[in-house]
KEKE-195339 format. One line per field, with one value per atom (N, C-alpha, C): residue number from 1; residue in three letters; chain; atom name; x, y, z. Coordinates in pm, 1 decimal. Example, Ala and Ser with C-alpha at 12.3 -4.5 7.8 and 13.67 -1.06 7.14 Angstrom:
2
n <- [1|1|1|2|2|2]
res <- [ALA|ALA|ALA|SER|SER|SER]
chain <- [A|A|A|A|A|A]
atom <- [N|CA|C|N|CA|C]
x <- [1319.0|1230.0|1320.0|1285.0|1367.0|1290.0]
y <- [-569.0|-450.0|-330.0|-225.0|-106.0|3.0]
z <- [780.0|780.0|780.0|708.0|714.0|787.0]
! end
This chain:
154
n <- [1|1|1|2|2|2|3|3|3|4|4|4|5|5|5|6|6|6|7|7|7|8|8|8|9|9|9|10|10|10|11|11|11|12|12|12|13|13|13|14|14|14|15|15|15|16|16|16|17|17|17|18|18|18|19|19|19|20|20|20|21|21|21|22|22|22|23|23|23|24|24|24|25|25|25|26|26|26|27|27|27|28|28|28|29|29|29|30|30|30|31|31|31|32|32|32|33|33|33|34|34|34|35|35|35|36|36|36|37|37|37|38|38|38|39|39|39|40|40|40|41|41|41|42|42|42|43|43|43|44|44|44|45|45|45|46|46|46|47|47|47|48|48|48|49|49|49|50|50|50|51|51|51|52|52|52|53|53|53|54|54|54|55|55|55|56|56|56|57|57|57|58|58|58|59|59|59|60|60|60|61|61|61|62|62|62|63|63|63|64|64|64|65|65|65|66|66|66|67|67|67|68|68|68|69|69|69|70|70|70|71|71|71|72|72|72|73|73|73|74|74|74|75|75|75|76|76|76|77|77|77|78|78|78|79|79|79|80|80|80|81|81|81|82|82|82|83|83|83|84|84|84|85|85|85|86|86|86|87|87|87|88|88|88|89|89|89|90|90|90|91|91|91|92|92|92|93|93|93|94|94|94|95|95|95|96|96|96|97|97|97|98|98|98|99|99|99|100|100|100|101|101|101|102|102|102|103|103|103|104|104|104|105|105|105|106|106|106|107|107|107|108|108|108|109|109|109|110|110|110|111|111|111|112|112|112|113|113|113|114|114|114|115|115|115|116|116|116|117|117|117|118|118|118|119|119|119|120|120|120|121|121|121|122|122|122|123|123|123|124|124|124|125|125|125|126|126|126|127|127|127|128|128|128|129|129|129|130|130|130|131|131|131|132|132|132|133|133|133|134|134|134|135|135|135|136|136|136|137|137|137|138|138|138|139|139|139|140|140|140|141|141|141|142|142|142|143|143|143|144|144|144|145|145|145|146|146|146|147|147|147|148|148|148|149|149|149|150|150|150|151|151|151|152|152|152|153|153|153|154|154|154]
res <- [UNK|UNK|UNK|UNK|UNK|UNK|UNK|UNK|UNK|UNK|UNK|UNK|UNK|UNK|UNK|UNK|UNK|UNK|UNK|UNK|UNK|UNK|UNK|UNK|UNK|UNK|UNK|UNK|UNK|UNK|UNK|UNK|UNK|UNK|UNK|UNK|UNK|UNK|UNK|UNK|UNK|UNK|UNK|UNK|UNK|UNK|UNK|UNK|UNK|UNK|UNK|UNK|UNK|UNK|UNK|UNK|UNK|UNK|UNK|UNK|UNK|UNK|UNK|UNK|UNK|UNK|UNK|UNK|UNK|UNK|UNK|UNK|UNK|UNK|UNK|UNK|UNK|UNK|UNK|UNK|UNK|UNK|UNK|UNK|UNK|UNK|UNK|UNK|UNK|UNK|UNK|UNK|UNK|UNK|UNK|UNK|UNK|UNK|UNK|UNK|UNK|UNK|UNK|UNK|UNK|UNK|UNK|UNK|UNK|UNK|UNK|UNK|UNK|UNK|UNK|UNK|UNK|UNK|UNK|UNK|UNK|UNK|UNK|UNK|UNK|UNK|UNK|UNK|UNK|UNK|UNK|UNK|UNK|UNK|UNK|UNK|UNK|UNK|UNK|UNK|UNK|UNK|UNK|UNK|UNK|UNK|UNK|UNK|UNK|UNK|UNK|UNK|UNK|UNK|UNK|UNK|UNK|UNK|UNK|UNK|UNK|UNK|UNK|UNK|UNK|UNK|UNK|UNK|UNK|UNK|UNK|UNK|UNK|UNK|UNK|UNK|UNK|UNK|UNK|UNK|UNK|UNK|UNK|UNK|UNK|UNK|UNK|UNK|UNK|UNK|UNK|UNK|UNK|UNK|UNK|UNK|UNK|UNK|UNK|UNK|UNK|UNK|UNK|UNK|UNK|UNK|UNK|UNK|UNK|UNK|UNK|UNK|UNK|UNK|UNK|UNK|UNK|UNK|UNK|UNK|UNK|UNK|UNK|UNK|UNK|UNK|UNK|UNK|UNK|UNK|UNK|UNK|UNK|UNK|UNK|UNK|UNK|UNK|UNK|UNK|UNK|UNK|UNK|UNK|UNK|UNK|UNK|UNK|UNK|UNK|UNK|UNK|UNK|UNK|UNK|UNK|UNK|UNK|UNK|UNK|UNK|UNK|UNK|UNK|UNK|UNK|UNK|UNK|UNK|UNK|UNK|UNK|UNK|UNK|UNK|UNK|UNK|UNK|UNK|UNK|UNK|UNK|UNK|UNK|UNK|UNK|UNK|UNK|UNK|UNK|UNK|UNK|UNK|UNK|UNK|UNK|UNK|UNK|UNK|UNK|UNK|UNK|UNK|UNK|UNK|UNK|UNK|UNK|UNK|UNK|UNK|UNK|UNK|UNK|UNK|UNK|UNK|UNK|UNK|UNK|UNK|UNK|UNK|UNK|UNK|UNK|UNK|UNK|UNK|UNK|UNK|UNK|UNK|UNK|UNK|UNK|UNK|UNK|UNK|UNK|UNK|UNK|UNK|UNK|UNK|UNK|UNK|UNK|UNK|UNK|UNK|UNK|UNK|UNK|UNK|UNK|UNK|UNK|UNK|UNK|UNK|UNK|UNK|UNK|UNK|UNK|UNK|UNK|UNK|UNK|UNK|UNK|UNK|UNK|UNK|UNK|UNK|UNK|UNK|UNK|UNK|UNK|UNK|UNK|UNK|UNK|UNK|UNK|UNK|UNK|UNK|UNK|UNK|UNK|UNK|UNK|UNK|UNK|UNK|UNK|UNK|UNK|UNK|UNK|UNK|UNK|UNK|UNK|UNK|UNK|UNK|UNK|UNK|UNK|UNK|UNK|UNK|UNK|UNK|UNK|UNK|UNK|UNK|UNK|UNK|UNK|UNK|UNK|UNK|UNK|UNK|UNK|UNK|UNK|UNK|UNK|UNK|UNK|UNK|UNK|UNK|UNK|UNK|UNK|UNK|UNK|UNK|UNK|UNK|UNK|UNK|UNK|UNK|UNK|UNK|UNK|UNK|UNK|UNK|UNK|UNK|UNK]
chain <- [A|A|A|A|A|A|A|A|A|A|A|A|A|A|A|A|A|A|A|A|A|A|A|A|A|A|A|A|A|A|A|A|A|A|A|A|A|A|A|A|A|A|A|A|A|A|A|A|A|A|A|A|A|A|A|A|A|A|A|A|A|A|A|A|A|A|A|A|A|A|A|A|A|A|A|A|A|A|A|A|A|A|A|A|A|A|A|A|A|A|A|A|A|A|A|A|A|A|A|A|A|A|A|A|A|A|A|A|A|A|A|A|A|A|A|A|A|A|A|A|A|A|A|A|A|A|A|A|A|A|A|A|A|A|A|A|A|A|A|A|A|A|A|A|A|A|A|A|A|A|A|A|A|A|A|A|A|A|A|A|A|A|A|A|A|A|A|A|A|A|A|A|A|A|A|A|A|A|A|A|A|A|A|A|A|A|A|A|A|A|A|A|A|A|A|A|A|A|A|A|A|A|A|A|A|A|A|A|A|A|A|A|A|A|A|A|A|A|A|A|A|A|A|A|A|A|A|A|A|A|A|A|A|A|A|A|A|A|A|A|A|A|A|A|A|A|A|A|A|A|A|A|A|A|A|A|A|A|A|A|A|A|A|A|A|A|A|A|A|A|A|A|A|A|A|A|A|A|A|A|A|A|A|A|A|A|A|A|A|A|A|A|A|A|A|A|A|A|A|A|A|A|A|A|A|A|A|A|A|A|A|A|A|A|A|A|A|A|A|A|A|A|A|A|A|A|A|A|A|A|A|A|A|A|A|A|A|A|A|A|A|A|A|A|A|A|A|A|A|A|A|A|A|A|A|A|A|A|A|A|A|A|A|A|A|A|A|A|A|A|A|A|A|A|A|A|A|A|A|A|A|A|A|A|A|A|A|A|A|A|A|A|A|A|A|A|A|A|A|A|A|A|A|A|A|A|A|A|A|A|A|A|A|A|A|A|A|A|A|A|A|A|A|A|A|A|A|A|A|A|A|A|A|A|A|A|A|A|A|A|A|A|A|A|A|A|A|A|A|A|A|A|A|A|A|A|A|A|A|A|A|A]
atom <- [N|CA|C|N|CA|C|N|CA|C|N|CA|C|N|CA|C|N|CA|C|N|CA|C|N|CA|C|N|CA|C|N|CA|C|N|CA|C|N|CA|C|N|CA|C|N|CA|C|N|CA|C|N|CA|C|N|CA|C|N|CA|C|N|CA|C|N|CA|C|N|CA|C|N|CA|C|N|CA|C|N|CA|C|N|CA|C|N|CA|C|N|CA|C|N|CA|C|N|CA|C|N|CA|C|N|CA|C|N|CA|C|N|CA|C|N|CA|C|N|CA|C|N|CA|C|N|CA|C|N|CA|C|N|CA|C|N|CA|C|N|CA|C|N|CA|C|N|CA|C|N|CA|C|N|CA|C|N|CA|C|N|CA|C|N|CA|C|N|CA|C|N|CA|C|N|CA|C|N|CA|C|N|CA|C|N|CA|C|N|CA|C|N|CA|C|N|CA|C|N|CA|C|N|CA|C|N|CA|C|N|CA|C|N|CA|C|N|CA|C|N|CA|C|N|CA|C|N|CA|C|N|CA|C|N|CA|C|N|CA|C|N|CA|C|N|CA|C|N|CA|C|N|CA|C|N|CA|C|N|CA|C|N|CA|C|N|CA|C|N|CA|C|N|CA|C|N|CA|C|N|CA|C|N|CA|C|N|CA|C|N|CA|C|N|CA|C|N|CA|C|N|CA|C|N|CA|C|N|CA|C|N|CA|C|N|CA|C|N|CA|C|N|CA|C|N|CA|C|N|CA|C|N|CA|C|N|CA|C|N|CA|C|N|CA|C|N|CA|C|N|CA|C|N|CA|C|N|CA|C|N|CA|C|N|CA|C|N|CA|C|N|CA|C|N|CA|C|N|CA|C|N|CA|C|N|CA|C|N|CA|C|N|CA|C|N|CA|C|N|CA|C|N|CA|C|N|CA|C|N|CA|C|N|CA|C|N|CA|C|N|CA|C|N|CA|C|N|CA|C|N|CA|C|N|CA|C|N|CA|C|N|CA|C|N|CA|C|N|CA|C|N|CA|C|N|CA|C|N|CA|C|N|CA|C|N|CA|C|N|CA|C|N|CA|C|N|CA|C|N|CA|C|N|CA|C|N|CA|C|N|CA|C|N|CA|C|N|CA|C|N|CA|C|N|CA|C|N|CA|C|N|CA|C|N|CA|C|N|CA|C|N|CA|C|N|CA|C|N|CA|C|N|CA|C|N|CA|C]
x <- [84.1|0.0|89.1|62.0|138.7|124.4|230.2|220.3|154.4|24.7|-56.2|-180.4|-208.6|-329.6|-376.0|-495.4|-554.2|-602.6|-568.7|-615.1|-667.7|-789.4|-852.5|-842.2|-859.2|-858.7|-720.8|-615.7|-478.8|-420.3|-375.0|-317.0|-168.2|-121.5|19.3|67.9|190.5|251.9|402.7|466.2|611.3|656.6|751.9|799.1|950.0|996.4|1138.8|1166.5|1266.8|1296.9|1446.8|1486.0|1627.1|1671.6|1786.7|1858.3|1941.2|1905.2|1980.0|2054.9|2188.2|2274.7|2357.1|2399.9|2496.3|2633.5|2727.1|2860.4|2935.4|2907.6|2976.9|2909.6|2797.3|2719.6|2674.9|2639.8|2591.0|2439.6|2379.2|2234.9|2172.1|2041.6|1964.6|1828.2|1772.9|1642.4|1534.5|1429.5|1316.9|1187.8|1087.1|956.2|850.4|765.2|660.7|562.9|527.3|428.0|289.2|213.7|77.9|-16.3|15.7|-72.3|-72.9|31.8|40.8|-10.1|-119.6|-184.1|-154.6|-120.1|-109.5|28.5|129.1|262.7|342.0|458.5|542.8|618.6|597.7|666.2|715.7|823.4|888.5|919.5|935.4|985.8|1084.4|1149.9|1244.0|1169.3|1225.9|1164.5|1157.8|1055.8|1039.1|893.1|859.8|721.8|707.0|584.9|555.1|614.8|653.1|695.5|573.6|591.8|488.9|508.6|402.5|413.0|522.0|606.4|717.4|828.1|833.5|937.9|1026.9|1159.6|1247.3|1269.8|1329.5|1343.5|1432.9|1534.7|1620.9|1545.1|1465.8|1383.9|1283.8|1225.5|1124.8|1183.9|1299.0|1354.8|1404.4|1459.3|1503.1|1382.8|1272.9|1151.1|1094.4|1081.6|1022.4|1103.1|1235.1|1318.0|1321.3|1319.0|1312.0|1178.1|1067.1|933.7|918.9|961.0|936.2|1034.5|1161.2|1265.3|1345.8|1324.5|1398.6|1545.7|1579.7|1719.2|1745.7|1864.8|1910.6|2035.3|2021.1|2128.2|2169.0|2280.2|2325.6|2280.9|2221.9|2163.0|2231.2|2235.0|2290.6|2190.5|2151.6|2061.3|2134.8|2075.3|2141.0|2060.0|1928.6|1849.5|1715.3|1666.4|1530.8|1457.7|1350.6|1270.9|1133.2|1095.4|960.4|881.8|789.3|711.4|571.1|542.3|417.2|344.2|215.9|132.8|7.8|13.5|-101.9|-231.0|-220.7|-340.5|-402.6|-323.7|-374.8|-390.7|-371.3|-382.3|-299.2|-172.1|-82.5|49.9|100.6|230.3|295.6|417.5|489.3|632.4|674.6|812.8|879.7|983.6|1051.5|1196.4|1235.0|1371.3|1441.8|1537.2|1601.3|1733.8|1747.9|1869.0|1942.5|2063.8|2144.0|2193.3|2197.0|2252.4|2308.0|2404.5|2462.5|2429.0|2418.5|2393.8|2502.7|2549.1|2657.0|2611.6|2491.6|2436.7|2284.8|2216.3|2070.4|2020.2|2110.1|2072.0|2014.6|2047.6|1997.0|1850.3|1794.1|1652.1|1571.0|1487.7|1413.0|1284.6|1222.1|1091.0|1088.7|1066.9|1056.2|911.4|817.9|676.0|598.7|552.3|477.7|326.3|285.2|142.9|99.0|169.2|139.5|252.7|373.4|491.4|557.3|592.0|664.1|794.7|905.5|1037.0|1103.2|1193.1|1265.3|1410.3|1502.0|1644.2|1677.5|1734.4|1755.6|1904.1|1954.6|2090.4|2094.6|2185.5|2193.5|2224.3|2299.1|2330.3|2205.0|2094.9|1968.6|1865.0|1902.5|1805.1|1733.8|1800.2|1737.0|1619.8|1610.7|1502.0|1383.8|1388.5|1285.4|1213.7|1082.8|1003.3|1020.4|1103.3|1128.2|1075.3|1000.2|942.1|1002.6|1031.4|1042.8|1166.8|1172.6|1283.1|1418.6|1423.0|1550.5|1615.3|1538.4|1591.9|1689.2|1663.8|1754.8|1896.8|1909.8|2043.4|2107.2|2027.4|2079.8|2128.0|2051.6|2088.9|2221.4|2244.1|2366.2|2491.1|2473.9|2589.2|2672.4|2803.4|2894.6|2917.5|2922.4|2946.2|2835.3|2805.7|2703.8|2770.1|2830.8|2908.6|2829.1|2725.2|2641.9|2495.2|2412.5|2268.0|2211.0|2136.9|2076.4|1931.1|1875.2|1735.2|1674.3|1561.7|1492.0|1344.1|1286.3|1141.3|1090.1|1002.9|955.2|804.5|767.1|624.6|581.6|663.2|637.5|613.4|582.3|573.6|458.2|342.3|228.3|203.9]
y <- [-117.2|0.0|124.2|217.6|341.7|427.2|503.8|604.9|727.0|732.6|840.4|851.9|973.1|992.1|1136.7|1160.8|1293.8|1331.8|1454.6|1510.4|1650.2|1675.9|1807.3|1855.9|1763.5|1799.5|1819.7|1794.3|1809.4|1670.5|1646.6|1518.9|1517.5|1410.6|1395.2|1259.9|1257.7|1130.3|1139.4|1023.8|1013.5|942.1|1002.2|950.4|929.9|825.1|799.8|814.7|895.6|918.9|907.0|913.4|894.2|975.7|1040.6|1102.2|989.7|946.5|840.9|905.4|904.3|961.8|851.8|881.2|792.2|815.7|725.9|732.3|860.9|918.4|1041.3|1167.7|1151.9|1264.0|1362.0|1306.8|1387.9|1382.0|1272.0|1251.1|1209.7|1239.3|1203.2|1151.3|1062.9|1004.6|1076.9|1121.3|1189.0|1113.9|1140.0|1074.6|1182.3|1160.4|1256.9|1272.9|1398.1|1427.3|1421.0|1320.2|1305.0|1413.9|1476.0|1577.2|1707.4|1731.7|1852.7|1817.5|1879.7|1843.3|1940.3|2067.1|2168.0|2177.2|2109.4|2106.0|1990.0|1964.9|1855.4|1898.4|1826.7|1853.9|1720.4|1727.2|1604.9|1607.1|1487.1|1466.8|1351.5|1323.3|1212.8|1079.8|975.5|842.0|800.2|726.2|677.6|656.6|657.0|638.1|643.1|622.3|629.1|513.0|542.6|437.8|362.4|234.5|154.7|163.6|135.7|127.4|25.8|56.7|-27.5|-47.6|35.2|25.1|148.5|129.1|246.2|299.5|417.5|483.7|406.1|335.3|255.7|135.8|70.1|-41.5|7.9|125.5|180.5|216.4|283.9|324.6|202.3|105.7|-18.3|-88.2|-100.4|-163.8|-87.6|44.1|125.4|118.9|132.8|132.8|-5.9|-109.7|-245.1|-268.3|-224.0|-241.0|-161.7|-35.6|53.5|35.6|5.8|4.6|-124.7|-216.1|-340.5|-325.4|-218.4|-191.1|-224.6|-277.2|-303.7|-217.9|-106.4|-8.2|6.8|75.7|113.8|257.7|284.0|414.6|483.7|615.9|700.0|812.9|833.4|943.3|1075.6|1170.3|1298.4|1420.0|1405.2|1522.5|1483.4|1570.7|1562.7|1685.3|1661.9|1769.0|1770.9|1884.9|1901.3|1980.4|1913.5|1972.7|2004.1|2133.8|2180.1|2270.2|2242.9|2326.0|2365.4|2480.0|2520.3|2536.9|2589.0|2611.1|2480.2|2372.3|2240.9|2145.9|2198.2|2115.4|1987.9|2006.6|1895.6|1914.2|1806.5|1807.7|1671.6|1674.8|1550.3|1560.6|1460.0|1446.0|1354.9|1405.1|1329.5|1304.7|1177.8|1137.6|1105.3|1191.4|1183.3|1107.3|1007.7|926.4|955.5|903.9|916.0|777.0|753.0|628.0|654.7|573.2|581.6|455.1|472.0|360.5|364.6|248.4|242.6|311.5|276.9|334.6|322.9|422.4|417.5|320.5|268.9|172.1|44.0|13.4|-111.2|-102.7|18.6|33.6|-3.3|-104.2|-156.3|-78.6|-23.5|40.3|174.6|283.3|416.1|460.9|383.2|415.5|285.2|262.5|138.1|161.4|278.1|310.8|392.3|377.6|454.7|552.5|500.5|584.1|611.5|737.7|776.6|841.2|779.2|828.2|896.7|988.5|1060.2|1075.5|1048.0|1069.5|1209.3|1290.4|1432.0|1465.1|1549.5|1601.3|1698.3|1676.3|1761.5|1906.2|1927.6|2065.1|2142.8|2074.0|2139.2|2139.5|2097.4|2080.6|2210.9|2325.1|2452.9|2487.2|2423.0|2448.4|2353.9|2271.5|2170.2|2199.4|2179.3|2197.1|2072.4|2084.6|1976.5|2021.5|1935.4|1969.3|1884.9|1938.8|2080.9|2138.7|2271.3|2336.4|2309.5|2284.3|2256.5|2128.8|2041.3|1917.3|1946.4|2053.2|2088.1|2109.7|2180.4|2205.5|2076.0|1988.3|1858.3|1777.7|1781.5|1708.7|1760.4|1890.9|1950.8|1923.1|1881.6|1854.0|1739.2|1751.1|1644.5|1544.7|1593.8|1507.1|1529.1|1424.7|1429.7|1389.1|1488.8|1461.7|1485.0|1565.8|1592.0|1572.7|1560.5|1552.1|1692.5|1735.8|1868.6|1859.0|1974.2|1981.9|2107.5|2091.6|2205.2|2201.4|2318.3|2330.4|2401.9|2333.7|2381.8|2407.2|2517.0|2549.8|2551.0|2490.2|2494.2|2356.5|2257.9|2121.5|2103.6|2156.8|2145.2|2277.2]
z <- [0.0|0.0|0.0|-92.9|-102.8|21.9|50.3|155.6|91.4|103.9|48.3|134.6|180.3|258.4|245.7|294.1|289.1|427.9|467.3|594.5|566.8|608.6|589.9|445.5|350.7|209.1|149.3|226.9|177.4|152.9|30.2|-8.8|24.2|88.3|123.5|73.8|16.9|-19.0|-10.0|-9.8|-4.7|-130.7|-200.1|-328.9|-324.6|-389.0|-407.3|-556.5|-591.7|-733.0|-756.5|-884.2|-915.1|-1035.9|-1020.9|-1132.2|-1193.2|-1312.6|-1380.7|-1497.6|-1486.5|-1590.2|-1656.3|-1778.4|-1841.9|-1777.8|-1798.8|-1735.3|-1770.3|-1885.6|-1927.3|-1874.0|-1806.8|-1752.1|-1861.8|-1975.8|-2088.2|-2101.3|-2053.6|-2070.2|-1938.1|-1926.8|-1807.9|-1852.9|-1773.0|-1804.0|-1724.6|-1792.4|-1727.6|-1756.3|-1674.5|-1684.1|-1709.2|-1808.6|-1842.6|-1726.2|-1695.2|-1590.8|-1652.0|-1615.4|-1668.3|-1617.9|-1504.5|-1446.0|-1526.2|-1604.5|-1686.3|-1825.5|-1866.5|-1993.2|-2107.5|-2076.0|-2181.7|-2247.2|-2190.7|-2250.9|-2192.4|-2249.5|-2202.4|-2076.7|-1967.5|-1841.0|-1786.0|-1708.6|-1663.1|-1514.5|-1459.6|-1324.8|-1333.1|-1222.3|-1219.7|-1214.8|-1273.9|-1262.3|-1115.8|-1081.1|-944.5|-914.2|-785.9|-745.6|-595.0|-551.7|-408.3|-331.0|-208.9|-117.1|-69.6|-44.9|20.2|171.3|245.1|390.8|425.5|522.5|571.0|468.4|364.7|262.4|272.7|275.6|279.8|138.5|128.3|-1.4|-97.8|-46.5|-133.8|-190.3|-107.0|-155.2|-259.5|-234.0|-325.1|-461.1|-461.5|-591.1|-667.7|-597.7|-663.2|-727.2|-652.5|-703.3|-822.6|-808.3|-914.7|-1044.7|-1034.9|-1155.6|-1219.4|-1138.3|-1194.9|-1263.2|-1199.7|-1259.2|-1388.5|-1386.9|-1499.0|-1614.2|-1580.7|-1683.6|-1692.6|-1598.9|-1600.2|-1563.7|-1491.5|-1455.0|-1308.9|-1282.7|-1147.1|-1126.3|-1054.2|-1039.1|-892.9|-871.5|-737.4|-712.8|-596.2|-567.9|-450.7|-461.1|-354.8|-329.3|-203.2|-169.4|-186.4|-260.8|-286.1|-242.7|-224.9|-186.9|-125.7|-40.8|13.2|-39.9|-114.0|-173.4|-107.8|-51.8|1.1|-102.4|-168.0|-275.5|-224.3|-219.4|-159.2|-258.7|-278.1|-363.9|-285.1|-212.8|-131.0|-211.7|-334.5|-415.1|-463.0|-467.3|-506.6|-388.5|-265.6|-144.9|-156.8|-187.4|-216.1|-142.7|-81.8|-13.2|-36.7|-92.1|-119.1|-68.3|2.2|43.7|-59.0|-127.4|-232.9|-193.5|-190.7|-157.8|-289.3|-327.8|-458.5|-448.3|-533.5|-540.5|-670.5|-678.2|-799.6|-840.2|-971.4|-1024.5|-1163.0|-1200.7|-1334.8|-1411.9|-1543.2|-1633.5|-1740.3|-1778.7|-1880.0|-2009.3|-2054.6|-2176.9|-2172.0|-2222.9|-2228.0|-2334.8|-2417.2|-2520.7|-2462.1|-2335.1|-2275.8|-2234.2|-2233.1|-2200.1|-2323.2|-2308.8|-2423.3|-2451.8|-2348.5|-2365.9|-2294.3|-2370.0|-2310.5|-2296.1|-2351.1|-2341.9|-2323.8|-2200.8|-2176.0|-2175.1|-2223.8|-2227.3|-2107.2|-1997.0|-1876.0|-1849.1|-1835.9|-1815.8|-1950.1|-1970.9|-2091.0|-2046.0|-2084.1|-2046.3|-2164.2|-2131.3|-2236.0|-2192.5|-2283.9|-2259.4|-2309.0|-2220.0|-2247.6|-2234.5|-2324.7|-2311.7|-2194.9|-2101.8|-1982.7|-2019.8|-2126.4|-2167.5|-2208.1|-2237.4|-2275.6|-2163.0|-2043.1|-1934.1|-1897.4|-1914.9|-1880.0|-1971.8|-2087.4|-2183.2|-2164.5|-2061.1|-2039.4|-1908.0|-1906.2|-1784.5|-1697.1|-1593.7|-1498.8|-1363.8|-1296.4|-1166.4|-1056.8|-942.2|-916.2|-985.1|-995.1|-1066.4|-1002.7|-873.1|-806.1|-859.2|-919.3|-974.9|-1089.1|-1164.8|-1275.0|-1223.9|-1113.6|-1057.5|-1009.1|-951.6|-910.3|-1030.8|-1138.8|-1260.0|-1315.1|-1310.0|-1365.6|-1282.0|-1157.6|-1072.4|-1129.2|-1115.9|-1157.4|-1045.1|-920.8|-804.9|-703.0|-629.3|-524.9|-393.9|-327.6|-206.4|-78.2|-87.1|30.1|-6.7|93.9|72.7|86.4|-14.6|-11.5|34.2|66.3|108.7|47.7|-21.3|-82.5|-47.3|-35.1|-18.7|-143.4|-217.7|-347.6|-344.9|-409.3|-422.5|-569.4|-657.0|-800.9|-862.6|-780.3|-830.8|-930.1|-900.1|-992.2|-1063.2]
! end
């Protein structure tokens, strides 16, 4: 069961996501945001944590389910995504992983999830939510865990 609940009309959930880059740090994998209908917008691949599941178990499960990949993960950021006008609050635990080549991914569109491989040098021209994720994607090294509070997720 997902960690998702509603209190006083405010929806809360916990999500585990991942910055997946190629070994050369030239490309990153993004996931289409289904909630945005009027243009192409993206978030990091991942999904909600289940009850009694830690963020590493969740990201491993999600990436294996969605992409068939078994990667090594490192926690790099805690993102608090809050949208007061949409009564929405999400705690997002962001991990980092590298992939030898994106060529090993067989399916980028399974009918529900649509993934896109993006050149990192063009990331500023893409709508990525929350915006703080763009700066994380551009980082070359992940030596500390960052924390951001975002009001631009939806």
